[in-house]
C-alpha positions as CSV (number, residue, x, y, z in Angstrom):
1,M,0.0,0.0,0.0
2,P,1.3,3.5,-0.8
3,T,1.6,6.1,2.0
4,L,-0.7,9.1,1.9
5,S,1.2,12.3,2.0
6,A,0.9,14.2,5.3
7,K,1.5,17.5,3.6
8,F,-0.4,17.2,0.3
9,P,-4.0,15.9,0.3
10,N,-4.9,13.3,-2.3
11,V,-1.3,12.4,-3.0
12,A,-0.2,8.8,-2.6
13,V,3.6,8.1,-2.3
14,Y,4.7,4.6,-3.4
15,D,7.5,4.0,-0.9
16,H,7.7,0.2,-1.5
17,P,11.4,-0.9,-1.2
18,L,11.5,-2.4,-4.7
19,I,10.1,0.8,-6.2
20,Q,12.5,2.9,-4.3
21,H,15.4,0.6,-5.3
22,K,14.5,1.0,-9.0
23,L,14.0,4.7,-8.6
24,S,17.5,5.2,-7.2
25,I,18.9,3.5,-10.3
26,L,16.8,5.7,-12.5
27,R,18.2,8.8,-10.8
28,D,21.8,7.8,-11.4
29,K,23.2,9.8,-14.3
30,R,25.2,6.8,-15.4
31,T,22.1,4.8,-16.2
32,G,21.8,4.4,-20.0
33,H,18.6,5.0,-22.0
34,E,17.8,1.3,-22.5
35,Q,17.9,0.5,-18.8
36,F,16.1,3.8,-18.1
37,R,13.2,2.8,-20.3
38,Q,13.0,-0.7,-18.7
39,L,13.0,0.7,-15.2
40,L,10.3,3.2,-16.0
41,N,8.0,0.5,-17.3
42,Q,8.8,-1.7,-14.3
43,I,8.0,1.0,-11.8
44,A,4.8,1.9,-13.7
45,G,3.8,-1.7,-13.5
46,L,4.4,-2.0,-9.8
47,M,2.4,1.2,-9.2
48,A,-0.4,0.1,-11.5
49,Y,-1.6,-2.5,-9.0
50,E,-2.6,0.1,-6.5
51,V,-3.7,2.7,-9.0
52,S,-6.3,0.3,-10.3
53,R,-7.5,-0.8,-6.9
54,N,-10.7,1.3,-7.0
55,L,-11.7,0.7,-10.6
56,P,-15.5,0.0,-10.8
57,V,-16.5,-3.6,-11.1
58,R,-19.6,-5.7,-11.7
59,A,-20.6,-9.2,-10.7
60,I,-20.5,-11.9,-13.4
61,D,-21.3,-15.7,-13.5
62,V,-18.3,-17.9,-14.3
63,E,-18.4,-21.6,-15.2
64,T,-15.3,-23.4,-13.9
65,P,-14.4,-27.0,-14.9
66,V,-16.0,-28.0,-11.6
67,A,-18.9,-25.7,-10.8
68,R,-20.6,-22.4,-11.5
69,T,-19.5,-19.5,-9.3
70,R,-19.7,-15.7,-9.1
71,G,-16.8,-13.5,-10.1
72,I,-16.2,-9.9,-11.0
73,A,-15.3,-8.0,-14.1
74,L,-14.3,-4.4,-14.7
75,A,-17.6,-2.5,-15.1
76,A,-16.4,0.2,-17.6
77,P,-13.5,0.7,-20.0
78,T,-10.3,2.0,-18.6
79,T,-8.2,4.4,-20.7
80,I,-4.5,5.1,-20.3
81,V,-3.4,8.5,-21.6
82,P,0.3,9.3,-21.7
83,I,1.5,12.9,-22.1
84,L,3.8,12.9,-25.0
85,R,6.6,12.2,-25.3
86,A,8.0,10.9,-22.0
87,G,4.7,9.3,-20.9
88,L,5.0,6.7,-23.6
89,A,7.8,5.0,-21.7
90,M,5.3,4.1,-18.9
91,M,2.7,2.5,-21.2
92,D,4.0,-1.1,-21.4
93,G,4.2,-1.4,-17.6
94,L,0.6,-0.4,-17.2
95,L,-0.7,-2.4,-20.2
96,A,1.0,-5.5,-18.9
97,L,-1.4,-5.4,-15.9
98,F,-4.6,-4.8,-17.9
99,P,-4.0,-5.2,-21.6
100,E,-7.7,-4.6,-22.3
101,A,-7.3,-0.9,-21.5
102,H,-7.8,1.6,-24.3
103,V,-5.1,4.1,-25.0
104,G,-5.3,7.8,-25.8
105,H,-2.5,10.3,-26.4
106,V,-2.0,14.0,-25.7
107,G,0.9,16.2,-26.8
108,I,1.5,19.5,-25.2
109,Y,4.2,22.2,-25.5
110,R,4.8,25.5,-23.8
111,D,4.5,28.6,-25.8
112,E,7.7,30.5,-25.1
113,S,6.2,33.9,-25.6
114,T,3.2,33.4,-23.3
115,A,4.5,30.5,-21.1
116,K,1.1,28.8,-21.5
117,P,0.6,25.2,-22.6
118,V,-0.5,24.5,-26.1
119,T,-2.0,21.2,-27.4
120,Y,-0.3,20.0,-30.6
121,Y,-1.9,16.5,-30.6
122,A,-4.9,14.9,-28.9
123,K,-6.5,11.5,-29.8
124,F,-8.9,9.8,-27.4
125,P,-11.0,6.7,-27.6
126,P,-14.7,7.5,-28.3
127,N,-15.9,5.8,-25.2
128,M,-13.3,7.2,-22.8
129,A,-15.8,9.2,-20.7
130,Q,-17.7,6.1,-19.8
131,G,-14.9,4.8,-17.6
132,S,-11.7,5.6,-15.6
133,V,-8.8,7.5,-17.1
134,I,-5.2,7.1,-16.0
135,L,-3.1,10.1,-17.1
136,V,0.7,9.3,-17.0
137,D,3.9,11.4,-17.2
138,P,7.1,10.5,-15.5
139,M,7.6,14.1,-14.1
140,L,5.3,16.5,-12.4
141,A,7.4,19.7,-12.4
142,T,5.5,23.0,-12.8
143,G,2.2,21.1,-13.2
144,G,1.4,23.1,-16.4
145,S,1.2,20.1,-18.7
146,A,-0.8,17.9,-16.2
147,V,-3.3,20.7,-15.5
148,H,-3.8,21.3,-19.2
149,A,-4.2,17.6,-20.0
150,I,-6.8,17.1,-17.3
151,E,-8.7,20.1,-18.7
152,L,-8.8,18.4,-22.1
153,L,-10.0,15.1,-20.5
154,K,-12.7,17.0,-18.6
155,N,-13.8,18.8,-21.7
156,A,-14.2,15.3,-23.3
157,G,-16.6,14.4,-20.5
158,C,-14.2,12.4,-18.3
159,R,-14.9,12.6,-14.5
160,D,-13.0,9.6,-13.1
161,I,-9.3,10.7,-13.6
162,Q,-6.1,9.8,-11.9
163,F,-2.6,11.1,-12.5
164,V,0.5,8.9,-12.2
165,A,4.1,10.2,-12.2
166,L,7.4,8.9,-10.9
167,V,8.7,12.1,-9.2
168,A,6.9,15.3,-8.4
169,A,8.0,18.8,-7.2
170,P,6.0,20.4,-4.5
171,E,5.3,23.3,-6.8
172,G,3.7,21.0,-9.4
173,I,1.5,19.3,-6.8
174,V,0.3,22.7,-5.5
175,A,-0.5,23.9,-9.1
176,L,-2.4,20.7,-9.9
177,H,-4.4,20.8,-6.6
178,R,-5.2,24.4,-7.2
179,V,-7.1,23.6,-10.4
180,H,-8.0,20.0,-10.1
181,G,-8.0,19.2,-6.4
182,E,-10.2,16.2,-6.7
183,V,-7.8,14.3,-9.0
184,P,-5.7,11.7,-7.1
185,I,-2.0,11.9,-7.7
186,H,0.2,8.8,-7.5
187,V,4.0,9.3,-7.3
188,A,7.1,7.3,-6.3
189,S,8.7,10.4,-4.7
190,I,7.9,14.0,-3.7
191,D,11.2,15.7,-4.4
192,E,12.7,18.9,-2.8
193,R,11.9,21.7,-5.3
194,L,12.3,23.1,-8.8
195,N,15.5,24.9,-9.7
196,E,15.8,28.1,-11.8
197,R,15.5,26.0,-15.0
198,F,12.3,24.4,-13.7
199,Y,14.0,21.0,-13.3
200,I,13.0,18.8,-10.4
201,V,15.7,18.6,-7.7
202,P,17.1,16.0,-7.3
203,G,14.8,14.6,-10.0
204,L,15.8,12.5,-12.9
205,G,17.1,15.1,-15.3
206,D,15.2,15.4,-18.6
207,A,13.2,12.2,-18.7
208,G,12.4,12.4,-22.4
209,D,16.0,12.8,-23.4
210,R,17.1,10.0,-21.0
211,I,14.3,7.7,-22.3
212,F,15.1,8.2,-26.0
213,G,18.8,8.8,-25.8
214,T,18.6,12.3,-27.2
215,Q,20.7,14.1,-24.6
């Protein structure tokens, strides 16, 4: 079970030893992009078990080789939405747990003149609003991309939304709570702060560059 943050409401911190072990390797600047991708997916998969704990279910009848019994099935479609590009690296870990999930994508960049987020790509399943949505991005830094992505999901009719990241800055959590306080946040670590370049400290560096080997 994750630990609920004493400082930030609605934030669950996944302090499991195996997750923290893998996160420490992720942080190491010597970790190459291939291992970085593998570790991201592994941590996402470990977190997915608890993230999916409260998905709605319905009762079903099951015929076993021995007898008829009652079981449960997910009551509504689940959609995973990565924020491009770094969020893509968490997809396989989540889909390994429930491969029946649908997948949407959202791409956001920051306008340098206004500092406001701009959507450059958004593609969602048509039935997304009927079920739960898990929005994923390895980093919650300023919170701008996450806030904007959740606005897009709400505009599409979604009401059951969760946000999953690996590391978060307190500034990003505050920004997200200010606009979407009802959205649960799942992280492996709440880090110290943002630096003057808006990087999380100690953080992971630029997750996208480290995932795709473009640094």
